[in-house]
C-alpha positions as CSV (number, residue, x, y, z in Angstrom):
1,M,8.0,-26.9,-23.9
2,N,4.9,-24.6,-23.1
3,E,5.2,-23.2,-19.7
4,K,2.8,-24.3,-16.9
5,L,-0.5,-22.2,-16.4
6,Y,-2.3,-21.8,-12.9
7,T,-5.6,-20.5,-12.4
8,P,-6.2,-17.8,-9.7
9,L,-7.3,-20.7,-7.3
10,E,-4.4,-22.7,-7.9
11,A,-2.0,-19.8,-7.5
12,A,-3.9,-19.1,-4.0
13,E,-3.2,-22.8,-3.0
14,I,0.5,-22.3,-3.9
15,L,1.0,-19.0,-2.1
16,K,-1.1,-20.1,0.7
17,I,-3.7,-17.3,0.6
18,K,-7.3,-16.6,-0.3
19,K,-8.4,-16.7,-3.7
20,N,-9.9,-13.0,-3.4
21,T,-6.3,-11.7,-2.6
22,V,-5.1,-13.4,-5.7
23,Y,-7.6,-11.4,-7.7
24,E,-6.5,-8.0,-5.7
25,M,-3.0,-8.6,-6.4
26,I,-3.9,-9.2,-10.2
27,K,-5.9,-5.8,-10.2
28,R,-2.9,-4.0,-8.2
29,G,-0.4,-5.1,-10.8
30,T,1.4,-7.1,-8.1
31,L,0.8,-10.3,-9.9
32,K,0.8,-10.6,-13.5
33,A,-2.2,-12.6,-15.3
34,T,-3.2,-13.2,-19.0
35,K,-6.5,-13.2,-20.2
36,M,-7.3,-16.4,-21.9
37,G,-10.9,-16.3,-23.4
38,K,-13.0,-15.5,-20.2
39,Q,-10.7,-17.1,-18.0
40,L,-7.5,-15.6,-16.3
41,R,-4.2,-17.8,-16.2
42,I,-0.8,-17.2,-14.3
43,T,2.4,-18.4,-15.7
44,E,4.7,-20.4,-13.4
45,S,7.5,-18.1,-14.1
46,D,5.3,-15.0,-13.0
47,L,4.2,-16.8,-9.7
48,N,7.7,-17.5,-9.1
49,H,8.5,-13.9,-9.8
50,L,6.4,-12.8,-7.1
51,I,7.6,-14.9,-4.2
52,T,11.4,-14.0,-5.3
53,P,12.7,-11.1,-3.0
54,G,14.4,-8.4,-5.4
55,N,11.8,-8.6,-7.9
56,N,9.6,-5.4,-7.9
57,R,7.1,-5.7,-10.8
58,T,4.2,-3.2,-10.1
59,E,1.8,-1.6,-12.6
60,D,1.9,2.1,-11.8
61,Y,-1.5,3.1,-12.7
62,D,-4.8,0.9,-12.2
63,Y,-8.2,2.6,-13.3
64,V,-10.8,2.6,-10.6
65,K,-13.5,4.0,-12.7
66,S,-13.6,4.6,-16.3
67,P,-16.7,6.6,-17.4
68,S,-17.5,6.5,-21.1
69,T,-20.1,9.0,-21.3
70,D,-19.2,12.4,-23.1
71,Y,-19.9,15.5,-21.2
72,S,-21.0,18.7,-23.1
73,G,-18.4,20.5,-21.1
74,G,-15.6,18.1,-21.8
75,R,-14.0,15.6,-19.5
76,T,-11.9,17.1,-16.8
77,E,-8.3,16.2,-16.1
78,D,-7.5,12.7,-14.6
79,I,-7.2,12.6,-10.9
80,I,-4.2,10.3,-9.9
81,V,-4.2,9.2,-6.2
82,C,-1.4,7.6,-4.9
83,G,-1.2,4.8,-2.2
84,Q,-1.6,1.5,-1.6
85,D,-4.3,0.9,1.1
86,I,-7.7,-0.4,-0.2
87,V,-9.5,2.5,1.5
88,L,-8.1,4.7,-1.3
89,D,-9.8,2.6,-3.7
90,M,-12.8,3.0,-1.8
91,L,-12.4,6.8,-1.5
92,C,-11.7,7.2,-5.4
93,S,-14.8,4.9,-6.3
94,S,-17.1,7.1,-3.9
95,A,-15.9,10.4,-5.5
96,H,-16.5,9.2,-9.1
97,T,-20.1,8.4,-8.2
98,L,-20.5,12.1,-7.2
99,C,-18.3,13.5,-9.9
100,R,-18.8,11.4,-12.9
101,S,-17.1,13.7,-15.5
102,A,-13.9,13.1,-13.6
103,R,-11.5,10.2,-14.0
104,F,-10.0,8.8,-10.8
105,I,-7.1,6.8,-11.3
106,R,-5.2,4.9,-8.7
107,S,-1.4,4.6,-8.7
108,Y,0.1,2.1,-6.1
109,E,3.6,4.1,-5.5
110,G,4.7,4.1,-1.9
111,S,4.6,7.3,0.4
112,Y,8.2,8.7,-0.6
113,N,8.1,8.0,-4.2
114,G,4.3,9.6,-4.2
115,L,5.2,12.8,-2.5
116,L,8.0,13.1,-5.0
117,S,5.6,12.7,-7.7
118,L,3.3,15.2,-6.2
119,Y,6.1,17.5,-6.2
120,K,6.9,16.8,-10.1
121,D,3.1,17.4,-10.6
122,E,2.9,13.6,-12.0
123,V,0.0,13.0,-9.5
124,S,-2.9,14.8,-7.8
125,V,-3.1,13.4,-4.6
126,A,-0.4,11.5,-2.4
127,S,-0.8,9.4,0.6
128,A,1.9,9.3,3.2
129,H,2.5,7.1,6.5
130,I,6.4,8.2,7.0
131,W,7.4,7.7,10.6
132,D,9.9,10.4,12.0
133,Y,11.6,8.3,14.9
134,K,13.1,11.4,16.2
135,T,9.9,13.0,16.8
136,N,7.8,10.1,16.8
137,S,5.3,11.5,14.7
138,Y,4.2,10.8,11.2
139,N,4.2,12.8,7.9
140,L,4.4,16.5,8.5
141,P,8.3,16.2,9.4
142,Y,8.8,15.0,5.9
143,I,6.5,17.1,3.6
144,S,8.0,20.4,3.8
145,S,11.3,18.9,2.6
146,L,10.0,16.6,0.1
147,I,7.7,19.3,-1.4
148,P,9.6,22.5,-1.1
149,G,8.8,26.0,-1.8
150,E,5.1,25.2,-2.4
151,K,2.0,25.2,-0.1
152,V,0.0,21.8,0.5
153,H,-2.8,20.9,2.4
154,V,-2.7,17.7,4.5
155,Y,-5.9,15.8,5.5
156,H,-6.0,12.7,7.9
157,V,-7.5,9.7,6.6
158,L,-7.2,6.9,9.3
159,N,-4.6,5.1,11.6
160,R,-3.9,1.4,11.0
161,P,-2.4,-1.4,13.1
162,I,1.2,-2.3,11.8
163,G,2.9,-5.5,12.9
164,F,5.2,-8.4,12.0
165,Y,4.3,-11.0,9.5
166,I,5.4,-14.3,11.1
167,A,4.7,-18.0,10.4
168,K,1.8,-19.5,12.1
169,G,2.5,-20.2,15.8
170,N,5.7,-18.1,15.6
171,P,8.2,-20.8,15.6
172,K,11.2,-18.8,15.6
173,N,9.9,-16.7,18.8
174,I,9.9,-13.3,17.1
175,C,9.0,-10.5,19.3
176,S,10.7,-7.2,18.3
177,I,12.8,-5.4,15.9
178,E,15.9,-6.6,17.6
179,D,15.3,-10.2,16.4
180,F,15.9,-9.0,12.8
181,S,19.8,-8.9,13.9
182,R,19.6,-12.8,14.6
183,E,21.6,-15.1,12.6
184,D,18.6,-17.4,12.2
185,I,16.1,-14.8,11.1
186,H,15.4,-14.0,7.4
187,I,13.3,-10.9,6.5
188,A,11.3,-9.9,3.5
189,N,11.9,-6.2,3.1
190,R,10.0,-3.4,1.1
191,E,11.3,-1.4,-1.5
192,K,12.9,1.9,-0.7
193,G,10.5,4.8,-0.8
194,S,7.4,2.8,0.9
195,G,6.3,4.1,4.2
196,I,7.2,0.2,5.7
197,R,10.7,0.5,4.4
198,I,11.2,3.9,5.9
199,L,9.7,2.6,9.2
200,T,12.0,-0.6,8.9
201,D,15.0,1.4,8.4
202,S,14.1,3.8,11.1
203,L,13.7,1.1,13.7
204,L,16.8,-0.6,12.9
205,L,18.5,3.1,13.2
206,S,17.0,3.7,16.5
207,H,17.9,0.1,17.9
208,N,21.6,0.5,16.5
209,I,21.2,-2.4,14.2
210,T,23.4,-2.5,10.9
211,P,21.0,-3.2,8.1
212,S,23.6,-5.3,6.3
213,L,23.8,-7.5,9.2
214,V,19.9,-8.4,8.5
215,K,19.5,-11.4,6.2
216,G,17.2,-10.4,3.5
217,Y,17.6,-6.8,3.9
218,N,18.8,-6.0,0.4
219,K,16.0,-8.2,-1.2
220,A,12.9,-6.1,-1.5
221,V,9.2,-6.6,-2.6
222,S,6.9,-3.9,-3.6
223,S,3.6,-4.6,-1.5
224,H,2.3,-5.7,1.8
225,L,0.6,-8.7,-0.3
226,A,4.0,-9.8,-1.9
227,A,5.9,-9.7,1.5
228,A,3.2,-11.4,3.2
229,A,3.1,-14.2,0.6
230,I,7.1,-14.6,0.8
231,V,6.5,-15.8,4.7
232,A,3.4,-17.5,3.7
233,K,5.5,-19.9,1.3
234,G,8.3,-20.0,4.0
235,G,10.8,-17.7,1.9
236,A,11.2,-15.5,5.1
237,D,10.6,-15.7,8.6
238,C,9.3,-12.2,9.0
239,A,8.1,-9.1,7.3
240,I,6.6,-5.9,8.4
241,G,3.2,-4.9,7.1
242,S,-0.5,-3.8,7.6
243,K,-2.8,-6.1,9.6
244,G,-5.5,-6.1,6.7
245,T,-3.1,-7.9,4.5
246,A,-2.1,-10.4,7.4
247,L,-5.9,-11.3,7.7
248,Q,-5.9,-12.5,4.1
249,M,-3.4,-15.0,4.6
250,P,-4.4,-18.0,6.7
251,S,-1.0,-19.3,7.2
252,I,0.8,-16.5,8.9
253,D,0.3,-14.8,12.1
254,F,0.2,-11.1,12.8
255,L,2.3,-9.6,15.8
256,F,1.2,-6.0,16.5
257,L,4.0,-3.5,16.4
258,R,2.6,0.0,16.3
259,D,-0.4,2.3,14.8
260,E,0.6,4.3,12.0
261,Q,-0.9,7.5,10.8
262,Y,-2.2,7.5,7.2
263,D,-2.8,10.9,5.4
264,I,-3.3,12.4,2.3
265,V,-1.3,15.4,0.7
266,I,-2.6,17.9,-2.0
267,K,-1.1,21.0,-3.5
268,E,-3.0,24.2,-2.5
269,A,-3.0,25.1,-6.3
270,D,-5.1,22.2,-6.7
271,I,-7.4,22.4,-3.7
272,N,-10.3,24.4,-5.4
273,R,-10.7,22.0,-8.3
274,P,-14.2,20.3,-8.3
275,E,-12.7,16.8,-8.5
276,I,-10.4,17.5,-5.4
277,N,-13.3,19.3,-3.5
278,T,-15.4,15.9,-4.3
279,L,-12.5,13.9,-2.9
280,I,-12.5,15.7,0.3
281,K,-16.4,15.9,0.6
282,V,-16.3,12.2,0.5
283,L,-13.4,11.7,3.3
284,N,-15.5,13.9,5.4
285,S,-19.0,12.5,4.8
286,R,-20.6,10.2,7.5
287,E,-21.5,7.6,5.0
288,F,-17.8,7.1,4.0
289,A,-16.8,6.9,7.6
290,D,-19.3,4.2,8.1
291,E,-18.3,2.0,5.1
292,I,-14.6,2.3,6.3
293,N,-15.6,1.5,10.0
294,A,-17.3,-1.5,8.8
295,I,-14.0,-3.1,7.6
296,G,-13.3,-3.1,11.4
297,L,-9.6,-2.7,10.8
298,Y,-9.2,1.2,11.2
299,D,-9.3,3.9,13.6
300,I,-11.3,6.7,11.7
301,T,-11.2,9.1,14.4
302,D,-10.5,12.5,12.9
303,M,-11.1,11.2,9.4
304,G,-10.9,14.3,7.0
305,K,-9.5,16.8,9.5
306,R,-7.1,19.2,8.0
307,L,-3.6,18.7,9.6
308,L,-1.9,21.3,7.7
């Protein structure tokens, strides 16, 4: 028997999300799709795979721009930029416009894994949004230990609202991280190495909640979109993620938790590369700030400021 296939619109209806969100998930590798002629089709098993916690299919790299023109000086090395926020997609696209000899490639690894990849010279730029509950600060307390013995530059990108994804109307009356310990609450967790997973673990630790007592804790998904989709489908009561993703899911509500700091990290050895200079130039430009500000979700105060 042939497996049932769905169009992106049908998948959106099943997941209770917008059709454009399905296309974004396909682009990022969160949801697998097959091209049939000029149309995309999604198998029933791939759809079920997405909404089953514990499955972590992701494609590591997604090309933002792939210029085909040959340049007399030869193509420069690829610039791989880690992180999941759409702002990084926009940053790479704008940088490529100014530096067409470079190929800016996106990797959707989480903060911890991205910093490790930067340390191992597998990527050029790593984003980070790792909360240190002991100092109530972001990123800087971790960077020296994750990238030991090397000088790095850290640039601020933005602050963004993080909170709880909950069913419409909040039927379980979820108000705080302490509700994760309730017998009637199941969560959709994030994969180890993501900034959201580190935030979740740190909140549980600071509230003396034993992770093994949290239902759903050991079943993780690999993106904000996947976590929100599980809540939208009723597979979990709650997940933690960005507000931007919640707005793409009409069937869930968003309960604000905190603003988190989103930065990028670059090795000092790479800082004078023209492609990296272009990236930083874009990050500090008024045009880029206006473009991000128009989204309406982010605090871009001090965007481009060097923190380290």
